[in-house]
TORDO-799038 format. One record per residue (C-alpha): residue number from 1; z, y, x. Coordinates in pm, 1 decimal, padded with zeros to 6 digits. Each point is the difference from the previous one (the first is absolute). Example, Ala and Ser with C-alpha at 12.3 -4.5 7.8 and 13.67 -1.06 7.14 Angstrom:
BEGIN
     n         pz         py         px
     1    00780.0   -00450.0    01230.0
     2   -00066.0    00344.0    00137.0
***
This chain:
BEGIN
     n         pz         py         px
     1   -14541.7    22066.8    06422.3
     2    00343.5    00137.7   -00055.3
     3   -00117.5    00296.3    00227.2
     4   -00317.6    00068.6   -00208.5
     5    00221.9    00052.4   -00304.3
     6    00240.4    00242.7    00187.7
     7   -00273.3    00164.7    00110.2
     8   -00155.1    00050.9   -00370.2
     9    00374.1    00113.6   -00097.4
    10   -00038.8    00256.5    00215.0
    11   -00327.5    00124.8   -00062.1
    12    00086.7    00043.5   -00347.1
    13    00283.9    00216.8    00103.8
    14   -00181.5    00220.1    00172.3
    15   -00284.6    00001.8   -00252.0
    16    00281.3    00113.2   -00270.3
    17    00100.2    00236.2    00250.2
    18   -00318.5    00170.2    00074.4
    19   -00117.7   -00017.4   -00358.6
    20    00283.2    00202.5   -00106.5
    21   -00034.9    00271.1    00281.6
    22   -00406.0    00017.5   -00086.0
    23    00094.1    00054.1   -00374.7
    24    00275.7    00268.3    00051.6
    25   -00142.4    00172.6    00337.2
    26   -00339.0    00007.8   -00108.7
    27    00017.2    00282.0   -00250.6
    28    00219.7    00264.2    00186.8
    29   -00247.4   -00036.8    00299.8
    30   -00298.0    00043.8   -00194.4
    31    00169.6    00300.2   -00151.9
    32    00040.1    00145.8    00320.7
    33   -00341.6   -00018.6    00137.3
    34   -00184.2    00157.2   -00313.0
    35    00146.1    00306.9   -00248.9
    36   -00067.2   -00087.2   -00360.9
    37    00042.0    00342.2   -00128.6
    38   -00295.4   -00058.9   -00253.0
    39    00151.3    00008.6   -00363.5
    40   -00343.6   -00138.6   -00107.6
    41    00118.0   -00355.9    00089.9
    42    00263.3    00036.4   -00218.9
    43   -00192.8    00110.2   -00292.0
    44   -00212.1   -00270.4    00006.4
    45    00272.6   -00281.6   -00022.7
    46   -00032.1   -00201.7   -00295.0
    47    00217.0    00055.3   -00322.9
    48    00249.5   -00279.8    00035.4
    49    00043.1   -00047.2    00362.4
    50    00328.9   -00045.3    00172.5
    51    00108.0    00273.8    00238.1
    52    00281.3    00133.0    00212.9
    53    00050.3    00376.8   -00014.5
    54    00230.8    00173.2    00318.6
    55    00070.9    00331.9   -00150.5
    56    00035.5    00316.0    00248.7
    57    00374.0    00013.0   -00088.3
    58    00062.5   -00347.6    00154.1
    59    00019.0   -00206.1   -00332.5
    60   -00236.1   -00324.3   -00042.5
    61   -00168.6   -00062.2   -00358.6
    62   -00167.3   -00327.7   -00103.6
    63   -00182.4   -00081.9   -00289.3
    64   -00377.9   -00034.8   -00147.6
    65   -00243.9    00268.5   -00005.7
    66   -00080.9    00126.6   -00340.8
    67   -00217.7    00312.6    00110.5
    68   -00065.7    00210.2    00284.3
    69   -00165.0    00327.3    00043.1
    70   -00042.5    00332.2    00208.9
    71    00375.3    00099.8   -00098.0
    72    00175.7   -00359.0    00056.2
    73    00059.1   -00312.4   -00183.5
    74    00142.3   -00126.4   -00264.1
    75    00266.9   -00325.3    00080.4
    76    00105.1   -00298.5   -00240.6
    77    00298.9   -00195.1    00049.9
    78    00118.9   -00227.4   -00237.0
    79    00253.6    00100.0   -00270.5
    80   -00059.1    00384.9    00124.4
    81   -00226.8    00247.4   -00159.4
    82   -00317.4    00119.1    00224.3
    83    00076.5    00180.7    00292.3
    84   -00203.3    00306.2    00090.4
    85    00030.4    00060.1    00417.2
    86   -00168.0    00309.7    00127.1
    87   -00214.4   -00041.0    00295.1
    88    00209.1    00256.4    00207.5
    89    00300.2   -00177.9   -00059.6
    90   -00182.5   -00307.0    00159.7
    91    00017.9   -00108.2    00367.2
    92   -00175.4   -00326.0   -00006.5
    93   -00148.9   -00271.9   -00238.4
    94    00001.7   -00373.2    00061.8
    95   -00170.5   -00292.6   -00146.4
    96    00100.5   -00353.1    00131.4
    97   -00294.1   -00275.5    00059.0
    98    00120.5   -00378.7    00004.9
    99   -00362.7   -00108.7    00049.4
   100   -00039.3    00215.3    00332.6
   101    00333.8   -00116.5    00152.5
   102   -00107.5   -00375.9   -00091.2
   103   -00296.4    00040.8    00192.2
   104    00165.4    00125.0    00286.7
   105    00257.4   -00253.6   -00023.2
   106   -00256.0   -00277.0    00001.5
   107   -00176.2    00133.6    00312.6
   108    00301.9    00021.0    00197.2
   109    00114.8   -00345.6   -00126.7
   110   -00341.2   -00148.0    00086.4
   111   -00027.0    00146.4    00341.1
   112    00348.6   -00100.6    00086.8
   113   -00058.9   -00355.9   -00113.0
   114   -00319.5   -00049.0    00130.9
   115    00117.3    00118.5    00342.7
   116    00322.2   -00229.2   -00005.9
   117   -00243.0   -00278.1   -00155.9
   118   -00248.4    00013.9    00278.3
   119    00271.7    00000.8    00254.4
   120    00214.2   -00260.5   -00109.1
   121   -00297.6   -00233.4   -00106.2
   122    00069.9   -00269.1   -00285.2
   123    00211.1   -00278.7    00080.2
   124   -00172.9   -00235.8   -00288.3
   125   -00368.5    00096.7    00069.2
   126   -00261.7   -00221.6    00125.0
   127   -00333.5    00073.3    00134.2
   128   -00141.8    00175.1    00311.3
   129    00253.2    00196.2    00195.5
   130   -00101.6    00327.3   -00133.3
   131    00047.0   -00082.8   -00359.2
   132    00377.4   -00047.1    00015.1
   133    00038.2    00374.5    00099.2
   134   -00272.2    00084.9   -00265.1
   135    00179.6   -00176.9   -00273.2
   136    00305.1    00133.2    00112.7
   137   -00096.3    00378.9   -00020.9
   138   -00159.3   -00092.2   -00318.8
   139    00281.2   -00166.0   -00178.3
   140    00255.3    00233.4    00113.6
   141   -00185.3    00313.9   -00033.5
   142   -00084.4   -00077.6   -00370.4
   143    00353.1   -00103.2   -00059.8
   144    00170.0    00301.8    00143.6
   145   -00269.0    00198.8   -00149.8
   146    00104.8   -00085.1   -00345.4
   147    00368.4    00056.1    00072.7
   148   -00108.9    00349.0    00144.7
   149   -00185.9    00098.9   -00299.3
   150    00300.7   -00109.2   -00225.0
   151    00236.9    00238.2    00213.7
   152   -00247.6    00241.7   -00011.6
   153   -00074.9    00022.7   -00378.0
   154    00404.5   -00020.1   -00073.4
   155    00098.4    00291.0    00252.1
   156   -00321.3    00208.4   -00145.5
   157   -00154.2    00307.9    00232.1
   158    00049.2    00361.9   -00096.0
   159   -00301.7    00191.1   -00006.2
   160    00030.9    00405.4    00041.7
   161   -00201.9    00161.2   -00282.1
   162    00105.6    00334.5    00059.9
   163    00194.2    00205.7    00240.4
   164    00092.3    00386.3   -00020.5
   165   -00064.0    00213.7    00283.5
   166    00299.0    00110.0    00183.5
   167    00169.7    00322.3   -00151.5
   168    00011.1    00314.7    00186.4
   169    00342.2    00104.7    00110.0
   170    00083.1    00321.9   -00182.2
***
């Protein structure tokens, strides 16, 4: 029984590491695969959406979108006047999704937990021989799926809405 809890602790640590890796690396991988140079995605964002803007000069702005049009957008930040940001000055626009990160965390945790549960079985389960493995997979899959969802929701996942096309060298 002691080794079973030790195994569960190791799975928890692996789950924590994988959830953090998935939630932080998936947006960068996705942005390398597809080029979001269409500004219409920014124009379609609802007012009140929290966004992060990376500027061409390297500066990063965060705040709430007031509105966006073909020329640029207006960013609201508590305690400051609205800031108009021109489209040509923007390198990228990013939103953050906690729901998507929670989903990936839950899937990762459930897969890890179910795999370990099926491999280890459940020492306290009674019934036909296969039921121990099924119960272990069910319980640990649910347990670590819940932990993964919580970690994912806490970390969030960035979603790149817009990335300016590369500028040509003069």
